[in-house]
N, C-alpha and C positions, 0 to 999 in steps of 0.2 A: 730691119726685118729679116736678117740672114737666117735666123733660127727657123722661121716659118717656111722659108724657101727650102731649107735643108730637109725639113719634115715632109714637105710635099714631094721632094725628089726621092727621099729614102724613108718609107713608112716604118721600117724597123727602128729607126732613130726616134720617131714619134712615139712608138710603143714603149721604148726604153725610158722615156721621160715621164710616164704615167706613174704616180705614186699610189701604191696599193694600201688601202686602209686595213690595219690589223686589229681585229677585235681585242678589247682589253680583257685581261684575265683577272678575275676577282681573287684577292688574296684568300688563302685558305683560313677558315675560321679555327681558332684555337679549340682544342678538344678539352672538355671538362673532365677532370679526374676527381677521385675521392681520396682524401687523406684522413689520417686518424691521429688525433692528439691523444697520447697515451694516458692511462690512469696514473695516478701518483704525480701528476704535474703540480708543481708548487704554485700557490697563490698568495698574494699579499692582500689582506683585507683589513677593514676598519669598521667599527660599529657606526651605524647612521646617527645614533644618538647615544648619550651616556648610558652605560649599563652599570647599575649600582646595587650593592647588597642592601642599601638603605631602603630602596623603593621596590625591589624585585625579590621574588622568592624562587625556590627550586621548582622547576617545571615551566617557568615563564619563558617566553620566546622573545627574541630580538632580531632586528634586521641588520645586515651589514652590506658593504659594497667592496668590490675589488678596487685596489689603489692603482694598479698598473694594467696596461694591455698585456695579454698573453699572445705572442706572435709565433706562428709556425710557418716556415717556408714563405715568408713575406705576407702572410694572411693573418689578420687579427681574428683569432678564434674566440677569445674571451675579452671583450672590450673593458677598458677602465670604466668603473661605475656600474658594472653588472651587479644586480642585487641578489642577495641570498638570505637564508634564515639560520639562526642558531638557537640554542636553548641553554638555560642554566641547569646543569645536571647535578650540582651539589652546592650547598651554601651553609655557612655558619654565621650567626650574627656576632656583632661585637659584644664584649662583656666587661665585667669589672676588672680592676687591677690592670687596665691598659690592654686587655685582650682585643686584638683587632679581628674584624670579620674576614672570612675567606670565601671564595666561590670558584667553581669550575665552569667554564663555558665550553659547550660542544657545538661544532659547526655541522650543519645538516645538508643543505643543498643550495645551488645557484640556479637561477632561471636563465636559460640560454636558448635562443631560437624558439621560444614558445614552449619549452619543456623544462622540467626540473632535472638537473644533473646532480647526483649525489656527491657530496664532498665530505671530508673527514678531517679531524684535528681537534685538539683541545687546548685550552689555556687556563691556567690557575692564576687568580689575582688575589692578593692579600692587601688588607688595609695597611697604610703606611704609618704604623705606630712607632713610638719612640720608647724602646724598652729601658734604656738608661734613664730617661726622664721619669718614666713611671716608677722605677725602683727608687729614685731619689724622692719622689712624692710619697711613696709608702714609708720610707724612713722618716720623712719630715712630719707627716700628718697622722701616722699610725692607723687606727681603725677607719679613719675617713678616706683612706686610699681606695676602699671598695667602691667609692663613688666616681673614681677616675676610670673612664671607659676608653677603649681603643677607637680606631678609625674604621669607617666603612670601606669595603673593597669596591673600587671604582675603575671602570675601563672607559675612558673618554673617547669621544669622536676624534679621529685623527691618530689614535694609537694604532700602530701597525702590528698585526698578528699574522701568523702563518697557518694556512690550511692547504689541503691537497685534494685533487680530483680523485674520487673513489671509483670512477668508471671512465672508459675511453669516450672521446667525443669525435664523431665523424663529420666531415664537412666537405663540400664540393668546391672546386676551383674552376676558373675560366681558362686556365692554361697560361695566360700572361697576366701577371699581377703587379701593378705599381705598389710601392710600399708606402703606407700600409693600405690594405684593401680588406673590407669586411667580408669574412667568410660566410658562406651559406651553410649553417649547421643543419645536419640531417637528423632524422629520427632514428630509432633503434633498428629500422629495417635497412639502413644504408650498408653497403658492402665495402669493407676495407681493402685497399690495394697493397697493404703491407709496406708502405713507404717509410723509410727511415726518417724519424722526426728530427727537425731542427727547431727547437722550442726556445723562446726567450720571453722574459717579462720585462718590459721597458716602460718608462714613463711616457704619458701622452705628449707628443711633440718631440720625442727623443727616440724615435724608432730605430731598431737595428737595420742596417743596410745589407 
């Protein structure tokens, strides 16, 4: 009991042994900022189903999806699988003497964060005809070669095409972002902070660090 006796003799010692509780300080919350994915950002897309000159005509629309995530500063701004719409802007049918069909696809918009974001880009597809074989058929069968037709122009699901954003996309961050983290895309009223972009398109499950 020597400590108790010393405390009784010397009150100053007793006071020095009292532990003072220090209130915990809450960590500062990260401040959200607004970043801007610039226009003309490259996208890799693919049709959701086959687009063919055999079954579609000029003016018909089709849907497509992005193949890779588009990441900026550790945030997924455009996730893999984001859907959009395109249109057949020009088409010719297949013809006699092995003439294959041709068509132009135009890309119009993506739906991101509940709004449509304009995209641009075109792709021309031609039927995979065989000119050499057709010429041989003409020489072999003469007038009956007129019945030899070319191939339809076809863009299958899985074929990768290039498109580009036609406008900037603003999104908010939480300050600290694990990679990858889904960005909160803003409407047209968001204010850009002028941040220099670091943009990449990577396959899902293979994100840039």
